[in-house]
N, C-alpha and C positions, 0 to 999 in steps of 0.2 A: 421559570427554569426550562421547562418544555421548550416553547419560543426562544428563549436566548440561542440553544441548543440547535434548532433547525433551520434558525437565522444562520450561525455558524457553518453548519453544514452544506449550508447554499451558497454562501459565500466563498466556502472553500472548493465547491463544485465549478463555482460560475469563474474562479481563478483558473481553476484546472482546464474547462473549457474552452476559458480565452486563451492560454497560453497555448493548447493544440489547435486550435484555428489560427495564429499567428504563424505556425509551421509551414511552409512552400506546399501551395497546392490545396485540392478540396478534399473536404469540406473548408468552407475558409468564413464561414457566418454562425456565430451564436445566435440565435433565435429561438423560440418557444413554441409548444404545440398545444399547452393548454395551461391551467390555473387549479394546482390544487385544491383543497379543500382546507390547508392551512396558510393560502396564499403564495406559497411560493410558485413561480414560473419554471413549469416543466421544460426545461433546458431541452435545445435540439443543438446538432451541428448540421448544418447546410453547405451546399455548394449552390451556386445560381440556375434556374430555369430548368428543371429537373424533365420539362415536356420539350427540349430546346434540340436543336440538332444532331447532337452526339452520339455517338455509335456508340459509344460504352454504354453496357449492364448497370446495374445499379444496385447495388445491395443495401441495405436498409438494416442496421445493426443496434437491437436494443436491447435496454432490460429487461430481465421478466418481470413483470409483473409483482411491486412488493419485494424485490429483492435487494431495496435497502441500499445502503453504501457501500457493499462489496460489490453490488453490481454496477452502481456508479462507474466509480475507478474503473471496472472490466470493460465496461464500454469505452469510455474516454482514453484506456491504452488499448486499447485495441485500433482507435482512429489514429493514436501515435505513433502505434507499430506499421499501420497502415500507410501513413503520409513520410515514414522514415525507413521503415525496414520491410518493407512486402516488397516482393519481386517486381524489377522493374515489368513485366509483362503483365501483373495483374493490375498494376496501378493504370496501364495502358488500356486495358479491356475493362476495369470496372470505374465507378463512381460509387461514393459512397455517402450516406445519410445515415447519421447516430442520433437515439433518443436514449441520454442515459439515466433519467428516470421515470419509472411507470408505476402508477396508483392507480387502484380498482376505483376508486370514484370517479376518474376521468381516461380508464379504457376507453371508452367510446371515440371521444375526441381523439386521441392517442391513434386509435385505429385509422381515422381520418384521416390525421396526415400522415401516416404510413402510407396509406393508401396514393394519396396524391403526392408521394415522393416518386410514385411510377416504379416502385422496386421488380426487379424481376429473380431477387430471394431476401429473405428476411432470416436475419440470424440472431436468435432470441438467447442472453447469455443470462446463468445464474439460476436458482431454484432447483439445484441439483440436476438438471436436464432433463428437468420435466415442463411439459409444454403448457405456459402462462396464456401465451396468444393464441388461445384454442379457435375454433371453428366460431364458437360463438360471440366471439371477439371482433374477427375478423369478417363475416359474411355480412354483418347489416355494412360494416362499412365500404366492401366492395360495391354495394348496390348493384349487383347483375354483373358487373364490369368482365370480372375472369377471375381466375384462380393466382394465386401466388402462392408458392412453396415457400413453409415457417420452418427452420430448421432449428432445432435447440442443441445448446453445447453449457455442460456443466463448467463452472468459473475454477480454473486450476491455471497451473503453470503454462499448459502448451493449447491453451486458448488461442494465441494467434498462430499455432501450426494449424490446428483445426480450421480458422476459418480459412486460411492457404486454403488447407487440402479440399475445404469444400467449393469454393471459389473456383480454384482449376479443376474441380469434376461437375462442376454445372452445366446442364446443358446450353449449347453454342445461341440457340435461339432465344427472343424476348419470351418473358411471363405472358400470358394471355392477358393479365391486369395491365401491361407497360406497353402492352400493343393494342389495347383498346384506347389508352387515354392519349397515346400521341395520334391515333384516328382521328379521335375526338378534336386536340389541338391543330390536328391539322387540315379542318373541314375548311371549303369554300367560305369566307363569313356571310355568301349569299344563301348557303344552303342553310345555314345555323339560322336565318331571318327567316327564312321559308317556312322550318320547323316552328320557329316560336310564331309567327303569324298563324300560322294555322291552327294553334293550339288556344292562343291569349288574344283578349281576353275572355276568361271563359267568366267575369261576372260583366255585362257591357252596362257599369252604370256611372251614374254621372259625376265623376271623381279625375282627378289628376294620375289615376293608374291605368287605367283603359284608356286614358286618350293619349299618353303619352307612344302605349301601341299604336295606338289608330295613326297619330302623325308618321310613327315611323314605316306602317304601311301605306301610306298615301309616297313617301319616298320610295317603298320597296317598288309599289308600280310603277314610279318615276322612272327608275334604273332599268326595271328588269319587261316594262311595258305587258307586265301580267297583270290583267285589269281583275282578278279575282281578287286581291288584297283592298282595292278601293271599294269593290261592288261590296266585300263584307263590312267597312268601316260605314259604306250607306246605308246597308244595312240595319246594322246595329245601333246607328243612330239616327233612322228612320220615325222614332216616337217622337223626338224632341223637334225635329224638322219638320213634321207634321203638325205640331202641335198637341198630339193626344196625350203625350205626357208632359206635366211641368219641369222645366230646367230644375229647380229647386224645391225642398219642402219646407219646413218652418224653419230650421237651422239654413245657415246658408257657410257653413265655414271655407275656408279656402280651398282646404281639401277638395271641396265640391265644385267652390269655383271655378278652380285650377282646369276644371273637366274642361269646360268653354273652350278651352283655346281649342279643339279641333275644328271649331265652325270657324275659327279664320282662317285655317288651311283647304276649308270645302268651297273654294272659288267659284265650283262649275254647279255648284248647289242652289237651289232659290231657296231665300227666305232663311238660310244658314248666317248669313251677314248680322241678319235684323239679331240672330238668338245674342250677337253679342251686347247690346247694351245694357242687357241687366249685369251680367259678367264684371263690364266695365264699370257699372257704379259701384258695386261690391267691392270690387280690387282695387279702386282707387280711396276707398275710405281710412281715414287717416285717425287715429285715438290722438288725445292730450297728449300722452308719453312718446310720439313719435313712430309706434310699432303699426300695423296696419290692423283695422279696426274688426276684421275678421279675420286675423290671423290669431297667432299665440306668444309672438316676438323670437319665434325659434327660427334657425336659418331655414326652416320648411318655408317661411312668408318669402323667403329672398327669391325661390322659383315658383313658387305657386301664384304668387301675384304678379310678379315679371312675364309669366308665362303668356297669361291674357292681357296685360297694359303693353306690351310688345305688339299684338296684334290688334290694339283698338287706339293707337296712336298717344298714347302714352307715356313715349320713351322717357322724358325728360322726368317724368316724375318715378319712373321704375328707376332711373339712373341714379338718381337722389335716393332714394329710398334702400337701392344694394349700398349705397356709401354711406350711407349714415348707418345700416346695421352692420356692416365690415367695422364702422369704428367701435361699436358694441362688443360683438360676438369675436373678432378677427384677433388671438394673440398675436405678441410680439414676434414669435419665429412662424406666423401665416396661417397657421392651422387654426381653424374656428372651432369655439364652441358651440353644442347645440342652443343653448338657451342663457339667459340670466338666470335662469331658475332650473339649467341644468348643463353647468360648466364642467361639461366632458365632451372630450374630443369625438364624439360620436360617430361611426364611418359614413352613414348613408347622409347624414346631418351637414357632414362638409362633402358629400356629392349634391346636396340639394345647394349651397351657397357656391358651389360651385357653376351646377346649370343653370342658377338665375345669372350669373356674369356671360354664361354661354349664352344665353338667349338675347341679353341686349348687347352685348360686343356683334353677334350675326348680323345684327340690324343698324349699329349705329355709325355714322359715318366719322369719317376720319377728325372731323372740324368738329363733333362734339365737345364739347367744353368738360364732361367728366369723364368722355372716352379714357384720357389716361390714367385717373384715378382708377377705374375700372380694370382696366387691364393693370396694372400696378399690383392692384389687388389681387387677380385671380393668377398673377405670377410668383408672388410671396407663399400664395399655399400651395402652387403646383411644386414651386421649388422646396416645402418642406415634405411633398406628398411625394415624390423623388425619392428621399431619404430614408422615406418611411415603410417603403414596398417589402413585402416578405419576401426573402430571399424564391419563392415559388411565383412570384408574379402577382399575387393576391396582397389587398389592404386588408385589413383588420375590423370586426366589428366597433373596437375603440381603439382608433386610429396609432394612438401612440403606445398602446400594451401589448408587447410581444405575446403575452400570453393568450391573447381574448383571441377569437375564434377570426378563421380566415372567411370573409364573407363576401358574397354573390353581388351583391346592392351596390355597396361603398366600390368595390373593383368595377361592374359594368359602367358605373356613373361618372368615377376619375378616369377609367379610360378614353368614353366620350369625349371630355373634354379635354384630356390629352392629344386625343387624334384629330379631332375639330381644332385646337389650338394650333398643331402642327401644320395642318393642311394650310390654315388662313395666314401665318404666320405672325401667331401670337406668342407661340414657344420655338425654341430653338431645337436642331434635330439632337441635341444632346437628350432629347424626351425620347427619342423614336424607338431603342433599346428598350426602354422603361415601360412603354406602350406595348412593344411587340411580345413582352413577357406575359402583361397583363393579359392581352387578349388568348395566348397560347392557355393559362392558367382560366381565366374563363369561358372560354371553349369547354376546356378537361371536365366542367362543373354542368353544361348543359348535353344531357342525354336525348339521343335521337327520339325519342316520344317526347319531349317537350318538359320531360321533369329536371327539374333542379337541385343543387346541392349547397346547405347550407346559406339561406335567403332569413336573414334578423327578420322578427317577428314587428308588424306594426308598435313603435314607440313611443310615445310623450314624453317629456322633461322630467328628469331625475336628480334629486340634490346631491345623491353621490354616484361613483364610481361603478360601485356594487351594483348597485339598479341597473348599469346599461351593461355591466358584465354578465348579469344573469340571463340577459334579453334570451330568448329560446330561437334557436336555429331550425330553421323548415326548411325541409327537403321533400321532393317533389313537385305537383303542380304548384304554380304561385302567380298570381296575376300581379303581384309587384316585381319578382324576381324576374317574370315572363317579359315583362314590357321594358325593364330597364336593361334588358340581356338582348333584346330585340332592338333597341335605341342603340348600344354599341354593336351589334352587327352591320347595321347599316352604316355607322362611321365608320368601323375597321375597313369597309369594301370603300366608303368614299375616299379614304387616305391614300389608299394604294390603286385606285382605279386612273 
């Protein structure tokens, strides 16, 4: 009975939010910030691109934590008032985002959503005007970015009057939080690349993760002529090049084999090319079921094997395998499942599939018999991903779940492929604003000390969507996120250079 009531309430809120979103003006998109313990999406009303060039200040209207249906209605009605009856001057000066539902179990995730809406003011409705969005909720989410004022209002018939009064009397300058996020989003991509290159990889092991960073550092040196990045790569790979360290241990998963891609880029380093012989053999091995012998049959394989094969003259094999993996894992709508044993649209898993196609297409001649098929595979995926981008520019940890958290590696990888696709003509210019929003959002998630926000932890295949939804989000220094963000920063520069 309780489940039925919760479902009915959720449908009612969804309908009300959709009706308000359809009214002229922003916010015009119904999305979600999190998933509650009862599996409800915690709905949001958002405009596009809170980190864009608009001069308007932004107010986030949120329900008090635990305010229930009364809070939901108050927030939705406040949005309706703002879009239909608020003074024109306020609508010119302010943009509005809203979260009608706030639950204690998801308060940290909701607070993170509010922070990356870049508000100048937060208005909390309900709980008798007592603050529930307290410093203990907001401070961890701001991660030292800066303060934003939270005003609390009781729910009564004069809520709209009180909100109007708050907006009209608010300071004219942006909040420290909003200003800090805009500054992050506006950084030169090479400045972001330098920050990341100076901090990553933290652990220079033989794995695809450091290697993605190393390859990007070599490209950074080629762009800037700053030899320190190349010198760092040479120093961190010296043990393998000299023979002091073995490439691999007793186990040779593709995650390790893919690390050898860096040696295909170190053209002027003696013995580097010879280090690709064993990785070439390991990456080329195929099982009877048609998957890579050292892989797991996941989309991860599509990048990790391809990255080695295209650097060792095995383009035909890489292209054939990309096509075969796509036949098994790409859905009719273009999105990739993580694996046959993980039939879920995992964010980084889609990034791996796209990275594999990017690696192959970057070296594939126009005459190659499989080029058209690989290109069509990528275009179908990118067309679907374009429609699944969150309003703030990010992509989600589970791509097609609105309440799944907005995740850094998926955003960095999808952006990187879109940027190169636009630059090399694989994708048309309709992707340019999609990529621009993604870059601003991604850059805002990278601090000046190299720390990151919301990187999905290491993830194998899982049989249920809940398995993926429960993957932890890491904030702080993280090699995986740092490598992918560095690749994105270099691609962003090359797209606009």
